[in-house]
N, C-alpha and C positions, 0 to 999 in steps of 0.2 A: 217425450216418446221416443224408444229406439226404433222398435220393429213390432208391428203388431199382426204381421200374416199368420201367424200359429193361434192368436187370441187376445184377449184383454189385457192390457199392461198389469202385471203383478210385481209384488215383492222388494224387499230390500230398504233399510233406513240405515241411516249414519248418525251416531252419537259423538258429535266432534263441532267445533266451533271454526269458523273461516274468517280470513282477514277481511273479506269484501263479499257480498252476496253473489256476485258473479263467480267468485272460487267455488261457493256453495253449489251454484247452479251447473259449473264444470263438473264437478265431484258426482254431482246428481244423474248427470249424462253418461260418465264413466260407469256410475252403478247400474243405469239402466241398459246399457250394452251387456253389462256382466250377466245383469237377469236373464236377459235374450238368451245369450249363451248357455246359462244354467239350464232353462228350461228346455232349450233345443237340445242339449246334450243327453237329457234323461228321457226324452221323447215326449215331453208336456205341452200341450197345446196352449202355451201362455205367452204373453210377449213382452217386450220393455217399450221404450218410448223413441220417439223420431223427431223432436222439434231442437233445432240447436239455440243454445242459451241465449245468443246475441238475438234471435228473430221471436224468441217464445210470446213476446207481448203482443206479435204482430198476428197470432194463428187466430184466425177466426173460430171462435168458440161461444158457448152460450153461458158457461160458469168459467170462471177462471178461481182455481183452488190453490192459493199457496199453502204449502204443507210442509216445508223444509226451511225455509230461510225468510227471516224478517226483514221488513223495510223494503219490500218487493214494491209497493205501492208508494209510489212519490212521484214528484214533477216530473220526471222523464218518463216515466212507464205509463202513467195513467193515460195521457192523450194517445197512446198506440193501443190501449186496449179495445176489442170488439166485442166483449162480452157484456150481457145485461145484469150478471150477477156475479159477486166477489164473495165465495164462502169456502174458507178453508181453515186448516188445523195449524196452521203457523201462529208463534207468538209475534206479537209487534209487528203485523203487517205492514201498517202505515209507517213511514218516514215520521210523519207528525200528523196532528189531527187536522191540520188544513188539507191534507189528503182525503180524508172523508167527505170533506166540502166537495173537492174538486170531482169526487166520484158521484156526490149527489147531484152536483150540477150538469154532470154529464147524463144523468138518467140511470146510472148503474147502481142496483141494489147492493149495499154493503152489508154483510152479517158480522158484526164486531167480532172480533177473535177471541176476545176474552169470555164472550157468551158461547157462541160456537162451537168452542174447543173445549169446553168445560166437561165433557163426559168423562175422562179420567179422572179429574179431581174430583167430580162428583161422587163417583164410585167408589175412588180409594178413600176419600175424606170419610165417606159413612162406613165403610169396612174398618177403618180406623177407630171410628166410634163404635164399633160393634155389631153393627148390621151385617148379617149375613145370609137373609135371605134373598135369591137372587129375583124372584118377582117383584120384591121392594126396591131392591136396588135399580132394575131396569126401569121401574116407574119413576124412579127420582131422576135417572138420567133423561127419561122422555120427557121430562118438563122443561128440559132447554129449548124443544120445538114450540111449545106454548109461551115460554118468555120470549124467543124470538119474533112470534107471531104478534104478541103485545107490542113488542118494540116497534116492529115494521109498522103497525096499524098507528101507534102514536106518532112514530116520526112522519108518516103519509100526512095525517091529521094537521101537525103543526109546519109542515112543507119545510122538514129538514132532514138532516143525516140520521140514520139510525144510530149513531156513536152518539148523538146526544141524549136520546132516550135511554141507550144502554148505561151511560153515566149517571143519569138520573134514577134509574132503577137502583144501580150499587150504590150510589149515596144515601137515598132512601132508606136500603136496608142497613148501610152502616149505621145512621142516624137513629134508626128505629131500636137497634139492638146496643149500640155504644151504652146507652143509660143502662141497661140491663147488666151487661158484662162488668161496668165499673160500680155494680151497686147502687146506681142512681145517684151517684157523686157528682 
């Protein structure tokens, strides 16, 4: 965040690739400052952000939400996290699957990225298949919450990271539907 004196942080996205995660974070900080200036210049009560990229993992928060850059959860950053939940929209948040185990060992609940950030894919996939009813589209997207709850409960009962439950759910679906897609061959 750059500055929240005028209200909650809002706005701005980038559609680009960066050589390193730090390059992406630096650009995100520049964007946050720009959003603060944008809102202030037109008299709107919204802010930007205020955490330096180098210290962002040390900030005391309840939820860490990686939303722009992948691989920000890794052996260097996980020990620094103060949150109890990781839930964000970035793809490939973990540097490796071992990082899900490290989060679990620290007691940090991890919402697997490919489950929690599936809303756009679910909506646009259904639209592509011809669904246009907003209520049915919303209901399909809202199933993500139920799926996550199931995975969290399954993982808790097994004493493992929710990533394992998410993998089992995905592999089970693929196995059930592979036979019908190939005509039972």
